[in-house]
N, C-alpha and C positions, 0 to 999 in steps of 0.2 A: 503391562499390556502395551500395545503399540498405539501411538498417538494417531487420532484420526487425521486423514490427509487434509480435511477442510480446516481444522485448527492449525495444521502445519503450514498452510499457506500464509497465515499471518506471521507465524514464527519464522518461516523461511525468508519472507520478505524483509523482516526486521534484521535477521542475521546477515542477509546479503548486503544490507545498507550499513553494516557494522553496528547495529543496534541490538536491543535485548528482548523485546517483547511487545505487548500491546498495552496501551494506557487508556483509562476510561475516556469515552467520548461523551457527546451529549445524548439526551434521550431520543432525539431524532437525528437522522443523518441524510444528507442529500445523496441519492443513489444514482445521480446522473440523468434522471428523467423528470426531476421536479417533484417526485413523489416522496413524501416523508416516510421514514422507516421506523415509526413508532411501533412498539411491540404489543399493541392491544390485541388480545386473542379474540378470534371470531368463531372458534369451534372447529372441529375436525371436518374436512370436506366430505361430501357424500361420495359413495363408491363410484358413481357414474362420472364424477368430475375429478376423481382422485387418480392421477397417473401412477401413483405408488401403491395402489390397492394391493394388499397381500404381501407387501415387502416389509422386511424388518428395518429398523433404523439403520443398522449397519449396511444393509444392501442399498438403502437410499444414499447413505454417505458415500459408498463406493461409486454409485452412478454420478453423483455430484462431483466427486473428485475427478472422474474420467472426463466429464463435460468441461469442467473448469480448467483443468490442465491442458485440455485440447484446444482451448481458445487461442487464436493467433495474437490477440491483444486484449487488454482490459485496463480499467482505471481502478486505482487503489487509493482509498481515502481513509485516514484515521490518525490517531495520536499514539505515539510510542515513547515509553520512558527511556531516557538515556542515563545509564548507570554512571557513566564517567562524570557528567555534569550535575546529575540529580534532577535535571529538568525534563521537559517533554519535547519531543520532536514531532511535528505535525507533517503529514504527507498528503499531498493531493497530486498524484502523478499518473499519467497514462503511459503505458509501455507495451512493447510488442516483442515478438520472438526474433525480429530483425535486429534487436539491440537498440531500437529507437525509443526515446521517451520525451515527454514534455510535461512540465508541471511546476509545483512550488514545494520547497522544503523549508519549514519554519522551526525556530527554536524559541518561541515565546518572545519575551522581552529581549532576548539575545539576538534577534534579527531573523532574516530569511534570505533565501536565494531562489531566484527563478532559474529553471534548468531546462535545457534542450540538448538532446544528443541525436545527431544524425550523421550517418557515415562514420568516419573515424575522428570526428570532432565533437567536443563537449562545449556548449555555450552556457555561460553562467552570468547572472546579473545579481550582484550583492547589494543589500541596502546598507546604510551607514551603520546601523546598530551591529550588524554581523561583522562588518569590517573592524569596528572598534573592539568587539569581543575577541576576535581572532588576533588582534594586535596588542593585547594586554601584555605589559612588560616591556614593550618597545618604547623608545623615546617619543614624546608627544609630537614633536615635529615630524617624525617619520610616519606616525599614525595619521596625522592631519593630512600629510601629503598623499598617503594611500587612499584616504577617504575622498580627497579632492579629485584624484585620478580615476577611481573605480566606482564610487557609490552611484547606483542607479544607471550604470552603463553596462552594455553587453561586453563580455570578454569571451575569448575562445582559447582552447587548449587541446592537445592531442589526447584522445581517449586512452592511449596506452602510456601516457606520461604520468609523472608523479602527481600533477594537479588534477588529472582527469580519470585515473584508473578506478578509484572507488566508485565514482558516479557511473563509469562505463560498465562496471560489473552490475550495479544496481539496476541499470536500464535494460538488462537482458532478461526478458520474461522467462526464458528457458531456465536460466539459473535460479531465478526467484522461485519458480515452481518445481525445481528439481527434487525428485523423490516423493513429491506429494501425491502422486497417482497411486502409490502402493500402500493400501490402507489396512485391510483386515479389521475394519472398525467394528466395535460392539456398541455403537451409539444407540440410544433409545429414542423412540419417536414421540414428539410432543404435538402441540396444537398448530393451527395455522394463524398467521398474523396479517397485519396490514402492510407489511413491507411489499414493495413492487413485485407483482407476480403471485400474490397470495401464497407465500411460501409455507412449506412444512417446516416446523422447528425440530431440531435434533438436539439431544443432550449427550455430552461425552465427558467421561472422567479419565484423568491421567494422574494418578497419585492424589495430591491435594488440589490439583488444578481442575476446574470445571469450565466447560464450554457450552454455549448455546449457539447452534448453527442454523442458518436460514437458507433453505434450498428452494429455488423457484419451481412452481408447479405448472407454469405456462411456458411453452417453448422448451428449450433445452434445460435440464435440471442444474443450472449454474448455482454456485454459492453466491448469495447476495450479501451476506454479512456473517461475521463470526464475533461473538462476544466472549471474552474471558471473564467469567463471573466469580471466580475464587482462585486463590493461589497467589503467587508472587507477582505475576504480570497481568493484572486485571485490565480490561480495556475493550475496545471495539474497532474493527476495521471493516469497511464496506467495499464491495467489488461491483463494478458496473461497466457499461460501454464495451461489452464483450464483442470481439471481432471488428470493432469500429476502427477506422484509420486514426493513427496517432498524429496530432498536429505538430510534427517535428520538423518545421522548416527553419532554415537559417534566418536569424533575426534581421530585420531591415536596419539600415543606417550604419554608422561607424561601429566597428568592433575592435576592441583592444586585444592584441595577441599576447597572452600571458607567457607563452614560451619564448617569444622574442624579447619580452621584458625581463625574462629570467625570474618571474614570480611564481 
């Protein structure tokens, strides 16, 4: 069968970042409004309050896919397994269809990078742990010098260059959502929960993989969260801040030019 577009959003986002899937998150997640996304069921909405009355789960999934892929911008927050390192990559990034983004990408104890892309430039701020992780195998003096030069400082590089291309692709929401609008889903309908917007839950199967999807019942039927509940890539990714401006401004203060440094 064809994978539901809502679950595909998580998978597409991970693939675009050069990652592999979704990793378990906490039982609650910030959805960008300060509301917790605990999945305590409250029962099925009454017909007069149910914008999806009479629709199948697949039809609801298709509406949610259309609304979500139609957003000009959104925020994506979750934890994704990295097959190469065996660790977990955490994402909290706002991005739009102009190719702009702003947020943080972390790799647990291996460090994190703050990221901004605006225009044709990518700005990155690495912490010491990430610089040392990336410098493994290098002479200690060289690593110490890189840390002294770069740790906690903003750098810039061209989005089309070797240092910035991967992030440049990841920051393009059109690429992240590419193909996710075409679903033909056979999702089944579940209960409503306390996630923001009192969403309907949908359940989707794809081979051994199982997904629970949360679709807003207030306003546009956006996807609010997708949980991979069984299979190889179990996890959770939340979506919020639909159509809101991405805070992708050039950082203040001194900025090191990685391209000029040849790094």
